[in-house]
N, C-alpha and C positions, 0 to 999 in steps of 0.2 A: 575579762584579761587582768584587770586590776587585782582581784581577789585571788586568783590562782598565780600569777606571776609574782605579785609581791611588790611592794613601792619601788624598790631598786631597779628590778629587771623591767617593771612596766615603766618606768621613768626614762629608761633606754629606748625602749619602742615608742613612745610617746615623743620624744626627742627627735628621734629619727624620721618618725612621720611628719612631725611639723617643719623640721629643717628642711627635708627635701622637698616638701609641698611649697615651701616659701621660695626655694632656689629654682626648682624645675618649672615653675609658672612662667620664667623668663623663656622657655623653649616653646611656649604656646603661640605666641606672636598675635594672638587675639583672632585667628583666621576663622573660627567657627561660626561667628556672626556673619562674617563675609560669605562664608560658604552657603548660608540658610538664605543669604539675600541674593547671591549671583547665581548659585548653581540651581535653584529651584526654578529659574526661567531659563536657564542655559545649562542643560545637564552635560553637553559636550566640554564646557568651559572647566570642568574639574581636571581634565587632562591637561590643560595648559599650565596650571599652576601647582598641583598639589605635589608631583613629583620633586619639584624644585624646593617647596616648602619642607618636604620630608628629609631631602639632602641637607638643608640649612639646619633643621633641627638636629640631625645627627652630628654636624659639626659643631653646634651649640653644645650638645650634650657631652662631648669629649673635653670641652673647656669647663663645663660644670662639674664634671665627676672630677677633673684634676683641681679645681678649687675647692670642692668638697674635702678630699684628702688633705689637701694644705690646711684647710680649717681644722680638721680632726687632729692634725698633729700639733698645731700652733696653740689649740685649746686644750692640749693634753688629754684628749679623749683615750681611753685604755684600746688596745688593739682588738678586742673582742667586740668593742663597738663598732669598728670599722664595717665588717661584713654586714651588720645589720643595717647601718646606714646607706651603704652603697646598694644593698638589696632595696631598700626603700626608694633609693634614688632610680633604679631600674622601674620599679612599679610606677613611681611619679611620671617618668619618661612615656612609659607604656600607656598609662590612664591619659595623658595629654594626647597622645597620638589616636587612642581609642575613641576620645570625645570628638576629635575630627573626623574620624570614619563614621561615626554614629551621625554626625551633623551631615555628612555626604548622604546616607541612607535616607534621613529625614528629609533632605531636600529632594530627593528622588521620589520620595514617598513609599519606599519599600522597607518596613519595619518589622515584619513578621518574624524575620530570622533573628532580628536584633532583640526582639522579646524574648525568644526562646534563649538566646545566648546568655542574656543577662540573668536569668534564672540559673542556669548551668554554670556561670562562673561564681554566682554567689554560693552555690553549693560546694564547689571546689575550695573556696576561700574557707567557708565554714569547717569543712571536713578536715583540711589541712591545720587549720588553727587548732580545732579541738584534738587532733592526733598529737600536735606539738605539746599541749598542755598535759593531755592524759599521760603520754608516754615519757614525759619530764624531757622532751628533746632539747637541744641547745637553742638558744633564744632566736638565732638567725632562722630556726625553721619557720618561725611565726611570721617573719618577714617573707620567706621563700613562698608561703601559703598565698600571700598578695602577690607576689609576682607570677606565680601560677595561674592564678585567677585571670590576670590581666593579659597574659600570655596568649591564653585561650581565646580571648576576646579578640586579640590582635590578629591571630591567625584566622579565624574564622571572619571577622568583618573585613580584611583584605580580600579575600575571597568572594564575599558578598558585594564589596563595592566594585571589584573587577568585574563581576558578573552583571549587576545591575546597571551600572553606568558605562559599561565597555572602556573602562579607562585604562590609558596607558599611563607609564610612570616616568616618562622622559622629563628632562630638566630643561625649562624653558626660563633663562635667566630675567627677561623682560617680563614676562607674565608673572613670575614669582615676586618680583620687586613691585610690580603694581598691586600685587594681592596683599603683600606684607605692609605696604605703605597704607594701602586703602583700610587695612585693619588696625593702624596705629591707635586711634582714639579707642577702640575696644580692648586693645592690648593694656593701654596704660590703666584704664579702669580695672580691668581683672586683675593686673599684678598689684597695685594698690591696694585692692580689698584684701587679696590673699596674704599679701605681706602683712598688712595692718593686723588681721586675724590671728597670724601664726608666728608672729615675731617673738611674742612674749615668752613662749614655751623656749624656743632657742636662747633667749636672754638668760632666764631663769636656769638652764641647764649648765650654762658657762660660769654664771656668778655665784 
């Protein structure tokens, strides 16, 4: 991508990826470790908290997308950059959700479908990226390829989780609160490492 897009266009893609990865780690809540620890011994426990965590992530995403747009305007990023950043934001949110769905499948010990899905999603991402480059499509199509890849994983993973864990998506406030608080140390650790590793690109893009 650096070779075919050139430094300016690739700089936009790199910034969008780093910025959204930094911001949307806040929607993770660190629950993946909690899932592997608790759901592996109590499969039915997934129905207690995961619907609530998903709803909480949705509310958090609304705030994060709003904050993203405010930042882009304050930082005087050009409008053509907005679509790229927001699409990478969607992919970062889906990636976070997919990681939790994968953790549920790992905890249940049913990963065959997940293995095939990972290959299929990579093929979609690679094909979409190649088409965007070869056909000289707008820059946002590079981000769209990532979104398509993650969206496929989301749709199939939800079906796999619902099937193998017989999961319901009810919102249980008490169980959700317990899971989020129980995941807090992992969340702080993950957020700190991600922000530390990605923040420099966003700083350079603005400065």
